[in-house]
C-alpha positions as CSV (number, residue, x, y, z in Angstrom):
1,X,78.5,-9.2,-19.5
2,X,77.3,-12.8,-20.3
3,X,76.0,-13.1,-16.8
4,X,74.0,-9.9,-17.1
5,X,72.6,-11.1,-20.4
6,X,71.5,-14.4,-18.9
7,X,69.9,-12.5,-16.0
8,X,68.0,-10.3,-18.5
9,X,66.8,-13.4,-20.3
10,X,65.6,-15.0,-17.1
11,X,63.7,-11.8,-16.3
12,X,62.1,-12.0,-19.7
13,X,61.2,-15.7,-19.1
14,X,59.6,-14.8,-15.8
15,X,57.7,-12.1,-17.6
16,X,56.4,-14.6,-20.1
17,X,55.4,-17.0,-17.4
18,X,53.6,-14.3,-15.4
19,X,51.8,-12.9,-18.5
20,X,50.8,-16.4,-19.6
21,X,49.5,-17.4,-16.2
22,X,47.7,-14.1,-15.7
23,X,46.0,-14.3,-19.1
24,X,45.1,-18.0,-18.8
25,X,44.2,-18.0,-15.1
26,X,42.2,-14.7,-15.3
27,X,40.0,-16.2,-18.0
28,X,39.4,-19.3,-15.9
29,X,38.7,-17.2,-12.8
30,X,36.2,-15.0,-14.8
31,X,34.4,-18.1,-16.1
32,X,34.2,-19.6,-12.6
33,X,33.0,-16.3,-11.1
34,X,30.3,-16.1,-13.8
35,X,29.3,-19.7,-13.2
36,X,29.2,-19.3,-9.4
37,X,27.2,-16.1,-9.9
38,X,24.8,-17.7,-12.2
39,X,24.3,-20.6,-9.9
40,X,23.8,-18.3,-6.9
41,X,21.1,-16.5,-8.9
42,X,19.3,-19.7,-9.7
43,X,19.7,-20.9,-6.1
44,X,18.3,-17.6,-4.8
45,X,15.4,-17.8,-7.3
46,X,14.7,-21.4,-6.4
47,X,14.6,-21.0,-2.6
48,X,13.5,-17.4,-2.0
49,X,11.5,-16.9,-5.2
50,X,9.8,-20.3,-4.9
51,X,8.8,-19.7,-1.3
52,X,7.6,-16.2,-2.1
53,X,5.4,-17.4,-5.0
54,X,4.0,-20.2,-2.8
55,X,3.0,-17.8,0.0
56,X,1.4,-15.4,-2.5
57,X,-0.6,-18.2,-4.0
58,X,-1.8,-19.4,-0.5
59,X,-2.7,-15.8,0.5
60,X,-4.6,-15.1,-2.7
61,X,-6.4,-18.4,-2.5
62,X,-7.4,-17.9,1.1
63,X,-8.5,-14.3,0.5
64,X,-10.7,-15.5,-2.4
65,X,-12.3,-18.0,-0.1
66,X,-13.4,-15.2,2.3
67,X,-14.8,-12.7,-0.3
68,X,-18.4,-13.6,0.5
69,X,-18.1,-12.6,4.2
70,X,-19.0,-9.2,5.6
71,X,-16.8,-7.5,8.2
72,X,-18.5,-9.4,11.1
73,X,-18.7,-12.7,9.2
74,X,-15.0,-12.3,8.3
75,X,-14.0,-12.2,12.0
76,X,-16.1,-15.3,12.9
77,X,-14.8,-17.2,9.9
78,X,-11.2,-16.1,10.7
79,X,-11.5,-17.4,14.3
80,X,-12.9,-20.7,13.1
81,X,-10.1,-21.1,10.4
82,X,-7.3,-20.3,12.9
83,X,-8.7,-22.9,15.4
84,X,-8.6,-25.6,12.8
85,X,-5.3,-24.6,11.2
86,X,-2.9,-27.6,11.1
87,X,0.4,-26.1,9.8
88,X,1.1,-23.9,12.8
89,X,4.6,-25.4,13.2
90,X,5.6,-24.7,9.6
91,X,3.7,-21.6,8.5
92,X,2.0,-18.9,10.5
93,X,-1.4,-17.7,9.4
94,X,-2.6,-14.3,10.4
95,X,-5.9,-12.4,10.0
96,X,-5.7,-8.6,10.2
97,X,-8.4,-6.0,10.4
98,X,-8.6,-2.8,8.3
99,X,-6.2,-1.0,10.7
100,X,-3.4,-3.5,10.1
101,X,-3.7,-5.1,13.5
102,X,-3.5,-8.9,13.9
103,X,-6.9,-10.1,15.3
104,X,-6.2,-13.8,15.0
105,X,-3.0,-15.8,14.6
106,X,-2.2,-19.5,14.1
107,X,0.2,-19.6,17.0
108,X,-1.5,-16.9,19.1
109,X,1.9,-15.2,19.6
110,X,1.3,-12.2,17.3
111,X,-2.4,-11.6,18.0
112,X,-3.0,-8.0,18.9
113,X,0.3,-6.8,17.3
114,X,0.5,-4.4,14.4
115,X,3.4,-5.4,12.1
116,X,2.9,-2.4,9.8
117,X,5.1,-4.0,7.1
118,X,4.9,-2.9,3.4
119,X,3.0,-6.0,2.3
120,X,0.1,-5.2,4.7
121,X,0.0,-1.5,3.6
122,X,-0.2,-2.5,-0.1
123,X,-3.0,-5.1,0.6
124,X,-5.0,-2.4,2.4
125,X,-4.3,0.5,0.2
126,X,-3.8,-1.0,-3.3
127,X,-6.0,-4.1,-2.7
128,X,-3.3,-6.4,-4.2
129,X,-1.4,-9.4,-3.0
130,X,2.1,-8.4,-2.0
131,X,5.2,-10.2,-0.6
132,X,7.8,-8.8,1.9
133,X,11.1,-10.1,3.1
134,X,13.0,-8.7,6.0
135,X,13.3,-8.8,9.8
136,X,10.3,-9.2,12.0
137,X,9.8,-5.8,13.9
138,X,9.1,-7.6,17.1
139,X,11.5,-10.6,17.2
140,X,14.2,-9.4,14.7
141,X,14.1,-12.8,12.9
142,X,14.4,-12.9,9.1
143,X,10.9,-13.7,7.7
144,X,9.1,-13.9,4.5
145,X,5.4,-12.7,4.4
146,X,2.7,-12.4,1.8
147,X,-0.5,-10.4,2.4
148,X,-3.7,-10.5,0.4
149,X,-6.8,-8.3,1.0
150,X,-10.3,-9.8,1.7
151,X,-12.7,-7.7,-0.3
152,X,-16.5,-7.8,0.1
153,X,-18.6,-5.9,-2.3
154,X,-15.7,-3.5,-3.2
155,X,-14.8,-2.9,0.4
156,X,-11.7,-4.2,2.2
157,X,-12.9,-6.0,5.3
158,X,-9.5,-7.5,6.4
159,X,-6.2,-9.0,5.3
160,X,-5.0,-12.6,5.3
161,X,-1.3,-12.9,5.8
162,X,1.1,-15.9,5.7
163,X,4.5,-15.7,7.5
164,X,7.4,-18.1,7.4
165,X,10.9,-18.0,8.9
166,X,13.9,-17.8,6.6
167,X,16.4,-19.3,9.1
168,X,16.3,-22.8,7.5
169,X,16.4,-21.4,4.0
170,X,19.3,-19.1,4.8
171,X,21.2,-22.0,6.3
172,X,20.5,-24.2,3.2
173,X,21.6,-21.4,0.9
174,X,24.8,-20.7,2.8
175,X,25.7,-24.4,2.9
176,X,25.0,-24.9,-0.8
177,X,27.0,-21.7,-1.7
178,X,29.9,-22.8,0.5
179,X,30.0,-26.2,-1.3
180,X,29.9,-24.6,-4.7
181,X,32.6,-22.1,-3.7
182,X,34.7,-24.9,-2.5
183,X,34.3,-26.8,-5.7
184,X,35.1,-23.7,-7.7
185,X,38.2,-23.1,-5.6
186,X,39.3,-26.7,-6.2
187,X,38.8,-26.3,-10.0
188,X,40.7,-23.0,-9.9
189,X,43.6,-24.6,-8.1
190,X,43.7,-27.6,-10.5
191,X,43.7,-25.2,-13.5
192,X,46.3,-22.9,-11.9
193,X,48.8,-25.7,-11.1
194,X,48.2,-27.5,-14.4
195,X,48.9,-24.2,-16.2
196,X,51.9,-23.6,-14.1
197,X,53.3,-27.1,-14.9
198,X,52.5,-26.6,-18.6
199,X,54.1,-23.2,-18.8
200,X,57.1,-24.5,-17.0
201,X,57.4,-27.3,-19.5
202,X,57.6,-24.7,-22.2
203,X,59.5,-21.9,-20.5
204,X,62.4,-23.9,-19.1
205,X,63.3,-25.5,-22.4
206,X,63.1,-22.1,-24.0
207,X,65.5,-20.7,-21.4
208,X,68.0,-23.4,-22.3
209,X,67.5,-22.7,-26.0
210,X,67.9,-19.0,-25.4
211,X,71.2,-19.6,-23.5
212,X,72.7,-21.7,-26.3
213,X,71.4,-19.2,-28.9
214,X,73.3,-16.5,-27.1
215,X,76.4,-18.7,-27.2
216,X,76.0,-19.0,-30.9
217,X,75.4,-15.2,-31.2
218,X,78.6,-14.7,-29.3
219,X,80.5,-16.4,-32.1
220,X,80.5,-20.1,-31.2
221,X,79.1,-21.2,-34.6
222,X,78.2,-24.8,-35.0
223,X,77.2,-25.4,-31.4
224,X,74.2,-27.8,-31.2
225,X,71.3,-27.8,-28.8
226,X,70.2,-31.2,-27.5
227,X,66.8,-32.0,-28.8
228,X,64.5,-33.3,-26.1
229,X,61.0,-32.9,-27.6
230,X,59.3,-33.7,-30.9
231,X,56.8,-30.8,-30.7
232,X,57.1,-27.2,-31.7
233,X,60.0,-26.7,-29.3
234,X,61.8,-29.6,-31.0
235,X,61.1,-27.9,-34.3
236,X,62.6,-24.7,-32.9
237,X,65.6,-26.6,-31.7
238,X,66.1,-28.2,-35.2
239,X,65.8,-24.7,-36.8
240,X,68.4,-23.2,-34.5
241,X,70.8,-26.2,-34.9
242,X,70.4,-25.9,-38.7
243,X,71.0,-22.2,-38.5
244,X,74.1,-22.8,-36.3
245,X,75.5,-25.3,-38.8
246,X,74.8,-23.0,-41.8
247,X,76.4,-20.0,-40.1
248,X,79.4,-22.2,-39.3
249,X,79.5,-23.3,-43.0
250,X,79.1,-19.7,-44.2
251,X,81.8,-18.5,-41.9
252,X,84.1,-21.3,-43.1
253,X,83.2,-20.6,-46.7
254,X,83.8,-16.9,-46.3
255,X,87.2,-17.5,-44.7
256,X,88.1,-19.9,-47.5
257,X,86.8,-17.4,-50.1
258,X,89.0,-14.6,-48.6
259,X,92.0,-16.9,-48.6
260,X,91.3,-18.1,-52.1
261,X,90.7,-14.7,-53.5
262,X,93.8,-13.4,-51.8
263,X,95.8,-16.2,-53.3
264,X,94.2,-15.7,-56.7
265,X,95.0,-12.0,-56.6
266,X,98.5,-12.4,-55.3
267,X,99.6,-14.8,-58.1
268,X,98.9,-12.5,-61.1
269,X,100.1,-9.5,-59.1
270,X,103.4,-11.3,-58.4
271,X,103.8,-12.1,-62.1
272,X,102.9,-8.6,-63.1
273,X,105.2,-6.9,-60.5
274,X,108.0,-9.3,-61.3
275,X,108.1,-8.8,-65.0
276,X,107.4,-5.0,-64.7
277,X,110.4,-4.7,-62.4
278,X,112.5,-6.9,-64.7
279,X,111.7,-4.8,-67.7
280,X,112.1,-1.6,-65.7
281,X,115.6,-2.6,-64.5
282,X,116.7,-3.4,-68.0
283,X,117.3,-7.0,-67.2
284,X,115.6,-8.2,-70.4
285,X,118.4,-8.4,-73.0
286,X,116.3,-9.1,-76.1
287,X,113.1,-7.9,-77.7
288,X,111.7,-11.4,-77.4
289,X,112.1,-11.4,-73.6
290,X,110.5,-8.0,-73.4
291,X,107.6,-9.2,-75.6
292,X,107.2,-12.3,-73.5
293,X,107.2,-10.3,-70.3
294,X,104.6,-7.8,-71.7
295,X,102.4,-10.7,-72.9
296,X,102.5,-12.1,-69.4
297,X,101.6,-8.7,-67.8
298,X,98.7,-8.3,-70.3
299,X,97.4,-11.8,-69.7
300,X,97.6,-11.6,-65.9
301,X,96.0,-8.1,-66.0
302,X,93.1,-9.5,-67.9
303,X,92.8,-12.3,-65.5
304,X,92.7,-9.8,-62.6
305,X,90.1,-7.7,-64.5
306,X,87.9,-10.8,-65.0
307,X,88.1,-11.7,-61.3
308,X,87.3,-8.2,-60.3
309,X,84.4,-8.1,-62.7
310,X,83.1,-11.4,-61.5
311,X,83.2,-10.2,-57.9
312,X,81.4,-6.9,-58.8
313,X,78.8,-9.0,-60.7
314,X,78.2,-11.1,-57.7
315,X,78.0,-8.0,-55.5
316,X,75.3,-6.5,-57.8
317,X,73.3,-9.8,-57.5
318,X,73.6,-9.7,-53.7
319,X,72.4,-6.1,-53.2
320,X,69.7,-6.2,-55.9
321,X,71.5,-4.0,-58.5
322,X,71.7,-6.8,-61.0
323,X,69.5,-6.1,-64.1
324,X,68.9,-7.5,-67.5
325,X,68.5,-5.6,-70.8
326,X,66.0,-8.0,-72.5
327,X,65.5,-8.0,-76.2
328,X,64.6,-10.5,-78.9
329,X,67.7,-12.4,-80.1
330,X,68.9,-15.6,-81.8
331,X,70.3,-18.0,-79.2
332,X,72.1,-20.0,-81.9
333,X,74.0,-16.9,-83.2
334,X,75.0,-15.9,-79.7
335,X,76.3,-19.3,-78.8
336,X,78.2,-19.7,-82.1
337,X,80.0,-16.3,-81.5
338,X,81.3,-17.5,-78.2
339,X,82.3,-20.9,-79.6
340,X,84.1,-19.2,-82.5
341,X,86.1,-17.0,-80.1
342,X,87.1,-19.9,-77.9
343,X,87.9,-22.4,-80.7
344,X,91.0,-20.5,-81.6
345,X,91.9,-19.7,-78.0
346,X,91.6,-23.3,-76.9
347,X,93.5,-24.5,-80.0
348,X,96.6,-22.6,-78.7
349,X,96.4,-24.7,-75.5
350,X,95.9,-28.0,-77.4
351,X,92.2,-28.3,-76.5
352,X,89.8,-29.3,-79.3
353,X,86.4,-27.6,-79.1
354,X,83.7,-29.5,-81.0
355,X,80.5,-27.7,-81.7
356,X,77.5,-29.9,-82.6
357,X,75.2,-27.7,-84.6
358,X,71.5,-28.6,-84.0
359,X,68.7,-27.0,-85.9
360,X,69.6,-25.0,-89.1
361,X,67.0,-22.2,-88.4
362,X,67.4,-19.6,-85.8
363,X,66.3,-20.2,-82.2
364,X,64.4,-17.0,-81.0
365,X,64.4,-16.2,-77.3
366,X,64.0,-13.0,-75.2
367,X,67.1,-12.3,-73.3
368,X,70.1,-10.1,-72.6
369,X,72.8,-11.0,-75.1
370,X,75.7,-9.6,-73.0
371,X,74.6,-11.6,-70.0
372,X,74.1,-14.8,-72.0
373,X,77.5,-14.4,-73.6
374,X,78.9,-14.0,-70.1
375,X,77.4,-17.4,-69.2
376,X,78.8,-19.1,-72.2
377,X,82.3,-17.7,-71.8
378,X,82.3,-18.5,-68.1
379,X,81.2,-22.1,-68.7
380,X,83.8,-22.6,-71.4
381,X,86.5,-21.2,-69.2
382,X,85.4,-23.6,-66.4
383,X,85.5,-26.5,-68.8
384,X,89.0,-25.7,-69.9
385,X,90.1,-24.9,-66.3
386,X,88.8,-28.0,-64.6
387,X,88.6,-30.5,-67.5
388,X,91.3,-29.3,-69.8
389,X,93.4,-32.4,-69.1
390,X,91.0,-34.3,-71.4
391,X,92.1,-32.0,-74.3
392,X,88.5,-32.0,-75.6
393,X,85.3,-30.0,-75.0
394,X,81.9,-30.6,-76.6
395,X,79.2,-27.9,-77.1
396,X,75.8,-28.9,-78.4
397,X,72.6,-27.0,-79.1
398,X,69.2,-28.6,-79.8
399,X,65.5,-28.1,-79.2
400,X,63.3,-30.1,-76.8
401,X,59.7,-29.2,-77.0
402,X,59.4,-25.5,-76.2
403,X,63.0,-25.3,-74.7
404,X,66.4,-24.7,-76.2
405,X,69.0,-27.0,-74.6
406,X,72.7,-26.2,-74.5
407,X,75.2,-28.7,-73.2
408,X,78.9,-28.1,-72.5
409,X,80.9,-31.1,-71.7
410,X,84.6,-31.7,-70.9
411,X,86.5,-34.9,-70.6
412,X,88.4,-34.2,-67.4
413,X,88.1,-36.0,-64.1
414,X,84.6,-34.7,-63.3
415,X,83.5,-33.7,-59.8
416,X,83.1,-36.0,-56.7
417,X,79.4,-37.0,-56.4
418,X,79.1,-35.6,-52.8
419,X,80.1,-32.2,-54.1
420,X,77.6,-31.9,-56.9
421,X,74.8,-30.5,-54.8
422,X,77.0,-27.6,-53.7
423,X,78.8,-26.6,-56.9
424,X,76.4,-23.8,-57.6
425,X,76.6,-22.3,-54.1
426,X,78.5,-19.1,-53.8
427,X,82.2,-19.3,-52.9
428,X,82.1,-23.1,-53.1
429,X,85.2,-24.6,-54.8
430,X,85.1,-28.1,-53.3
431,X,88.3,-30.2,-53.8
432,X,89.2,-28.5,-57.1
433,X,92.7,-27.1,-57.2
434,X,92.0,-24.9,-60.2
435,X,92.2,-21.2,-59.9
436,X,89.0,-19.2,-59.4
437,X,86.8,-17.4,-56.9
438,X,84.1,-20.0,-56.6
439,X,81.3,-17.7,-57.6
440,X,81.2,-18.2,-61.4
441,X,78.5,-20.9,-61.4
442,X,76.5,-18.9,-58.9
443,X,76.5,-15.9,-61.2
444,X,75.7,-18.1,-64.2
445,X,72.7,-19.7,-62.4
446,X,71.4,-16.3,-61.4
447,X,71.5,-15.1,-65.0
448,X,69.8,-18.2,-66.4
449,X,67.2,-18.2,-63.7
450,X,66.3,-14.5,-64.5
451,X,65.9,-15.7,-68.1
452,X,63.2,-18.1,-66.7
453,X,65.6,-21.0,-67.5
454,X,67.4,-23.7,-65.6
455,X,71.1,-24.5,-65.2
456,X,72.0,-28.1,-64.3
457,X,75.4,-29.6,-63.4
458,X,76.6,-33.2,-63.2
459,X,79.1,-35.8,-64.3
460,X,78.8,-37.1,-67.8
461,X,78.4,-40.7,-68.8
462,X,81.8,-42.1,-69.7
463,X,83.7,-39.5,-67.7
464,X,84.0,-35.7,-67.6
465,X,81.8,-32.9,-66.4
466,X,78.6,-31.6,-68.1
467,X,76.6,-28.4,-67.7
468,X,73.1,-28.2,-69.2
469,X,71.3,-24.9,-69.9
470,X,67.5,-24.9,-70.6
471,X,65.9,-21.7,-71.9
472,X,62.3,-21.1,-73.1
473,X,61.8,-20.5,-76.8
474,X,59.8,-17.5,-77.9
475,X,56.7,-18.5,-80.0
């Protein structure tokens, strides 16, 4: 199963590599193709277009020089021009009559022939200078020609035609395009292999991370990936390592929570069951023993009920069913009610509860009285549970600016400094041996936070533990 999963991951990785390369290389290939195409167009225009324009200018200029000649004068002047023509080796000069036949030629090779190419026909019929590129009808050689009509008093008396071979130009164009194509191919190869190396430097570490992530997903929580890079891959490695540690901690916390809750439930159930069986079996010989047993059963039942209610409360917070019934209230009155109830209760256990009354007037806030009383009772219970050995608990209420501040302090051993940042985490009990589910402070903080307040915990100066509640005062 694990092997099949790794194979599937490798196929995915190859898919990523292929898609990345195809996208990146395709863009580069398109750019190179457009660049080579644009260069080819400019090269074509430079060589063929430039030569064509040059021949047309020569033909037009020469025809304008013969426009004062009649048909007979044209032939004589053409013969004289051909005999003195000096560029015979580079450019062929032809004089044609009105039938399209060559009457004189610079190299005497084409004299008497009738090329009948489109440029000649346009010169005779449309009286315009026209170029033509193609293969010579007689030799089959690629040529470029430009023909211009010689017009005398509105009548075409002949055609002047310049002809050049395209062999040298073709060779130059082919050579230049070959060089450009070779350069483009080298650039493409460099881009391709650099992309391949770059993608490999990303994909291979991802493959290793994926494999370790699968190990973590299979239940090996806490496994760490070796960090090799300080870039985004390194950040991903840190994130997965952090996730692995947090999952391991959550798994450990959950196991400890289940164990703790099981123990917490077992203890009162054992007491309830034991005393219930004792009373049922008639083993209690006096009314005092029966009353003592019933008191224990009632007390332990209440403790079980409180634990169940606490767990249900936390469940409501987790799945979003936790709500507040907000109304205007007097914070001072709510706190004093809780203190009054616990003063007598703590007195039975030998714990002195001191209440330091702050302002005489009421402290108006918007809140849920039931939820706030739940916070006060929970914090007072914790103070007695964890710091009751100090036999004293202080509760104070005062105003700081626009906030009401409540402090609850015990005189017990306090909490280890290294555990303070985690005390409000769900299920966290730390090194405390006191009974409890470890979610009381988490529920309290949720309630205070939803009242737009803040709950702070820490060790008090001079010893003991202190909890501070800050709530906004209504104007």
